[in-house]
C-alpha positions in Angstrom: 100.9 89.6 57.1 102.2 89.0 60.5 105.1 89.7 62.7 107.7 87.0 61.8 108.1 85.9 65.5 104.5 85.3 66.2 105.1 81.6 66.8 108.1 79.6 67.4 109.2 76.0 66.7 111.0 75.3 70.2 110.6 71.8 71.7 108.9 70.8 74.8 112.3 70.5 76.6 113.0 74.0 76.0 109.7 75.1 77.7 110.9 73.3 80.8 113.8 75.5 81.1 111.5 78.7 81.6 111.1 80.3 85.0 107.4 81.2 85.8 107.6 80.3 89.3 105.3 77.6 91.0 101.9 78.1 88.9 99.0 76.1 87.9 97.4 76.8 84.6 94.0 78.3 85.0 91.4 78.4 82.5 89.8 81.6 81.3 86.8 81.4 83.5 89.0 80.6 86.4 91.4 83.5 85.6 88.1 86.0 85.7 87.5 85.3 89.4 91.0 86.2 90.2 91.1 89.4 88.6 90.3 92.9 90.0 87.2 93.7 87.9 89.0 96.9 86.6 91.2 94.6 84.6 89.7 93.9 81.1 89.4 90.2 80.5 87.4 90.3 77.2 87.6 93.5 74.9 84.6 93.8 72.4 85.9 94.7 69.0 83.9 97.3 66.9 84.1 95.9 63.5 81.7 97.1 60.9 78.5 94.9 60.6 76.6 93.1 63.0 78.6 90.3 64.0 80.4 90.3 67.5 84.2 90.0 67.3 86.3 90.1 70.8 89.8 90.3 71.9 90.5 87.8 74.7 93.1 85.6 76.4 93.9 81.7 75.3 91.6 78.8 76.2 92.7 75.2 76.6 90.3 74.4 73.8 92.3 76.7 71.3 95.0 73.9 70.2 93.0 72.6 67.2 91.6 75.7 66.0 95.4 77.5 66.1 96.8 74.5 64.4 94.1 74.8 61.7 94.9 78.4 61.0 98.6 78.0 61.1 98.9 75.0 58.8 97.7 77.1 56.0 100.4 78.1 53.8 99.2 81.6 53.0 99.4 82.1 57.0 102.6 80.1 58.0 104.9 81.3 55.2 104.5 84.9 56.7 105.5 83.8 60.1 109.3 83.3 60.2 109.4 81.1 63.3 106.2 79.0 62.8 107.2 75.3 61.9 106.2 74.2 58.7 104.1 71.8 58.5 102.4 73.0 61.6 101.2 70.0 63.9 98.9 69.6 66.8 102.0 69.1 68.9 103.4 72.6 67.8 100.1 74.0 68.8 99.8 72.3 72.0 103.2 73.3 72.9 102.6 77.1 72.0 99.3 76.9 73.8 100.6 75.6 76.9 103.3 78.3 77.0 100.6 81.0 76.8 98.4 79.6 79.6 101.3 79.5 81.8 102.1 83.0 81.2 98.6 84.0 81.6 98.2 82.1 84.9 101.4 83.8 86.4 100.7 87.3 85.3 97.1 87.8 85.5 96.3 87.1 89.1 98.7 90.0 89.8 96.2 92.8 90.6 98.7 95.8 91.0 99.4 97.2 87.4 103.0 98.1 88.1 103.8 94.7 89.8 102.2 93.0 86.9 104.4 94.7 84.4 107.4 94.3 86.5 106.7 90.7 86.4 106.1 90.4 82.7 109.5 92.2 82.0 111.3 89.8 84.6 110.2 86.7 83.0 113.0 84.5 81.7 113.3 81.7 79.2 114.2 81.0 75.5 110.6 82.3 74.4 109.9 85.7 75.1 106.4 86.5 76.8 103.4 87.9 75.1 100.8 90.0 76.8 97.8 87.7 77.5 94.8 89.6 75.9 95.7 88.7 72.2 93.2 86.1 70.8 90.8 87.5 68.2 87.4 85.7 68.3 84.2 85.8 66.2 82.0 85.1 68.9 83.5 82.0 70.6 85.5 81.2 67.5 89.2 81.3 67.4 90.1 83.3 64.2 93.4 84.7 64.6 95.9 86.6 66.9 97.2 90.4 67.5 100.0 89.7 70.0 102.5 91.9 71.9 105.8 90.4 72.6 108.4 91.6 74.8 111.0 92.7 72.3 114.3 91.2 72.6 116.2 93.4 70.1 118.6 96.3 70.4 117.5 99.3 72.4 114.4 97.3 73.2 114.1 97.9 77.2 110.6 98.0 78.1 109.3 97.7 74.7 106.9 95.5 72.9 106.6 93.9 69.5 103.5 93.9 67.5 102.7 90.6 65.6 99.5 89.3 64.3 97.9 86.6 62.1 94.2 86.1 60.9 92.4 83.3 59.2 92.2 84.1 55.6 88.3 83.7 55.7 88.3 86.7 57.7 90.6 88.8 55.5 89.0 92.1 54.1 86.8 92.8 57.2 89.1 95.6 58.6 89.5 93.4 61.6 93.2 93.6 62.3 93.3 97.1 62.5 90.7 97.4 64.9 92.3 94.7 67.1 95.7 96.0 66.9 94.3 99.5 68.2 92.4 97.8 71.1 95.5 95.6 72.1 97.7 98.8 72.0 95.2 100.6 74.2 95.1 97.9 76.5 98.7 97.8 77.1 99.0 101.3 77.5 96.1 101.8 80.1 96.3 98.3 81.9 100.3 97.8 81.7 101.6 101.2 81.4 103.6 100.2 78.6 103.9 102.8 75.7 106.9 101.7 73.4 106.0 99.5 70.5 108.0 98.1 67.7 107.0 96.2 64.5 108.7 94.7 61.5 107.3 93.1 58.0 109.0 91.3 55.4 110.4 93.7 52.8 108.5 92.1 49.9 105.1 92.0 51.8 103.5 95.1 50.8 100.3 94.5 52.3 101.7 94.0 55.7 103.8 97.2 55.6 100.4 99.1 54.6 98.8 97.5 57.6 101.6 98.3 60.0 101.6 102.1 58.6 98.1 102.4 59.2 98.4 101.0 62.7 101.1 103.4 63.7 99.4 106.4 62.3 96.4 105.7 64.3 97.9 104.9 67.5 101.1 106.9 67.8 101.1 109.7 70.5 99.9 113.0 69.5 102.9 114.8 68.0 105.1 111.7 68.6 108.1 110.6 66.5 107.9 107.5 64.5 111.3 105.9 63.6 111.6 103.8 60.4 114.2 101.8 58.9 115.3 98.5 57.1 117.3 95.5 57.9 117.3 91.7 57.1 115.9 88.6 58.6 116.9 84.9 57.6 113.8 82.9 56.5 113.3 79.3 56.5 114.0 78.1 53.0 110.7 76.4 52.4 108.9 79.6 53.2 110.2 81.7 50.5 110.7 79.4 47.7 114.1 77.8 48.8 115.2 74.5 50.5 113.9 73.0 53.6 116.7 73.5 56.1 118.5 76.5 54.6 118.0 80.0 55.6 117.3 82.7 53.1 118.4 86.5 53.9 115.4 88.8 52.8 115.0 92.7 53.4 112.9 93.5 56.2 111.2 96.9 57.2 110.8 98.2 60.9 108.6 100.8 62.9 109.3 102.2 66.4 106.9 104.5 68.0 105.1 105.6 71.3 101.5 105.2 72.0 
């Protein structure tokens, strides 16, 4: 159901190799006070029903809920780079990485300077747009990420990825979250080029992405589609742990 590079299994030592400048990790509340008021720190999602959902940045308290969701096989097995089993150490590593990116980028109030800084970040883990966490009220229930795409012909392009707690499936949350996340990067980052891919055997994810593309593409814009292959961890596709299994993938590229 998700972008195959939504999570990574890199070690803490690899995180230390990243260059984010001399920064201090800030909480979500602290980040709010550093930003211009026009920058959306939290976006309310218009989900059918009477309950409140939001798209926000990460918080320091998110490590355990991230781990609780990503240790579920139905979620983890659709994320090519999420370690299996997904431990609390994995979650703390990923959360630290995201908080550092937020702390380095969000205080930059000028849109062009912030976007330039985003695409200039270096390191083994491609950066993601900070506003990506899906919350039911205050509860962490998933992510809709936009990652700097590192593939061929990917200059100034973002790759869409997502995962959602299984208990929230069937509520039309991800389509709404994706549309708001894409509107956010278009309006607040000036980024319009988007890429997405799905496992060739995951028809549900293919349908979700195709609907997102149709709902968010620029009027009259061209949508490129194609197929390729990805090498999945064997333990996620019925193979052996430690081996890589090549599987067909589908991809989309469009302007928003």
